[in-house]
C-alpha positions in Angstrom: 130.6 101.2 119.6 127.0 100.7 120.8 124.2 100.9 118.3 121.5 103.4 119.3 119.4 103.5 116.2 116.4 101.2 116.1 115.4 99.8 112.7 112.0 101.6 112.9 113.7 104.9 113.7 116.1 104.5 110.8 113.3 103.5 108.5 111.3 106.4 109.7 114.1 108.8 108.9 114.2 107.4 105.4 110.5 107.7 105.0 110.7 111.3 106.2 113.3 112.0 103.5 110.7 110.9 101.0 107.6 112.4 102.4 109.0 115.8 103.4 109.7 117.0 99.8 107.0 114.9 98.0 104.1 115.9 100.1 105.3 119.5 100.7 105.6 120.1 97.0 102.1 118.6 96.3 100.6 120.6 99.1 102.2 123.9 98.1 101.1 123.4 94.5 97.5 123.2 95.7 98.0 126.3 97.8 99.6 128.3 95.1 97.3 127.4 92.2 94.4 125.2 93.5 92.9 124.4 90.1 96.2 123.5 88.5 97.6 121.8 91.6 94.7 119.4 92.1 95.1 117.9 88.6 98.6 116.5 89.3 99.1 112.8 90.0 99.2 112.9 93.8 96.0 114.8 94.0 94.1 113.7 90.9 92.1 110.9 92.5 90.5 113.3 95.1 89.4 115.7 92.4 88.0 113.0 90.1 86.2 111.3 92.9 84.7 114.6 94.1 83.6 115.6 90.7 82.3 112.2 89.4 80.7 110.7 92.5 79.8 113.6 94.8 79.2 116.0 91.9 80.7 119.0 93.7 81.3 122.3 92.1 84.7 123.9 91.5 84.8 125.9 94.8 83.8 122.9 96.9 86.4 120.8 95.2 89.1 123.4 95.9 88.1 123.5 99.6 88.5 119.7 99.8 91.8 120.0 98.1 93.0 122.6 100.6 91.9 120.3 103.4 94.0 117.5 101.9 96.9 119.9 101.5 96.5 120.8 105.2 96.5 117.1 106.1 99.6 116.5 104.1 101.4 119.4 105.7 100.4 118.1 109.1 102.1 114.8 108.2 105.1 116.7 106.9 105.3 118.6 110.2 105.2 115.4 112.3 108.0 113.9 110.2 110.1 117.1 110.6 109.6 117.0 114.4 110.6 113.3 114.3 113.8 114.1 112.4 114.6 116.9 114.8 114.2 114.6 117.8 116.0 111.7 116.1 119.1 113.7 115.6 119.6 114.0 119.4 120.9 110.8 120.8 119.5 111.2 124.3 115.9 111.6 122.9 116.3 108.8 120.4 117.6 106.4 123.1 114.7 107.1 125.4 112.2 106.7 122.6 111.0 110.2 122.8 110.9 110.6 119.0 108.5 107.7 118.5 105.4 109.7 119.2 105.9 112.1 116.4 106.7 109.2 114.0 103.5 107.3 115.1 101.4 110.4 114.4 103.0 110.9 111.0 102.4 107.3 110.2 98.9 107.2 111.4 97.7 110.4 109.6 99.7 109.6 106.5 98.2 106.1 106.3 94.7 107.5 106.5 95.4 110.0 103.8 97.1 107.5 101.5 94.4 104.9 102.1 91.6 107.3 101.3 93.5 108.5 98.2 94.0 104.9 97.2 90.4 104.0 97.5 89.4 107.1 95.5 91.9 106.3 92.8 90.6 102.7 92.6 87.0 104.0 92.3 87.7 106.4 89.5 90.1 104.1 87.6 93.3 106.0 87.8 96.0 103.3 87.6 99.1 105.5 88.0 97.6 107.4 91.0 96.5 104.0 92.5 100.1 102.7 92.3 101.5 105.8 93.9 99.1 105.7 96.8 99.4 102.0 97.3 103.2 102.3 97.4 103.0 105.2 99.9 100.5 103.3 102.1 102.7 100.1 102.1 105.8 102.2 103.1 103.9 103.8 106.0 102.3 100.5 107.2 105.6 98.7 106.9 107.2 101.1 109.3 104.2 100.9 111.6 104.5 97.1 111.7 108.3 97.5 112.5 107.5 99.8 115.4 104.9 97.3 116.7 107.1 94.2 116.7 110.5 95.7 117.4 111.6 95.3 121.0 112.6 98.4 123.0 116.1 99.6 122.9 118.2 97.8 125.5 120.0 100.1 127.9 123.5 99.5 129.1 123.7 97.9 132.6 124.5 100.3 135.5 128.0 100.3 136.8 128.3 98.8 140.3 129.1 101.3 143.1 132.4 100.7 144.9 131.8 99.4 148.5 132.7 101.5 151.4 136.3 100.9 152.4 135.9 100.7 156.1 132.7 99.8 157.9 133.5 101.9 161.0 134.1 105.1 159.0 130.5 105.8 158.4 129.8 109.4 157.9 126.5 110.8 159.1 125.0 113.9 157.6 123.1 114.7 160.7 124.6 115.1 164.1 123.3 112.8 166.8 123.5 114.2 170.3 123.3 110.8 172.0 126.5 109.5 170.4 
């Protein structure tokens, strides 16, 4: 049996299994109850940074929280598209699912890095550990995608030679023959 899963695709599927529920729940909590949803661990660093350093009001903080929820839902959507493409062997073998995974890794890394920096700035240790862990998972898969060689295709089967040289068949009629 030939192996058609690359390590980065398999790792991306495992990452998608983590980020799909975790970031969807965090984003929906912000959308349902913005003031209550932003004071949970995944979103706490953003709120404290905006309140302490930028001194924004409540409405402006909620707008930035909705923007972060939109960014997280974008990452979730790219992971969902990647999983849908990765389930089809023909798309996975040709590498067609890698673009969605790269977009999810790129946007997710930016969000996690920004959240990590904000958590470090406001002194939230638990939020800092969460965002560092998420960032390392995303960057680890990005490194795997960068250094992993492309999937090797099976060699083409040789065509059987014509049985007789004189029995050539022409598709067009030649009047001179």
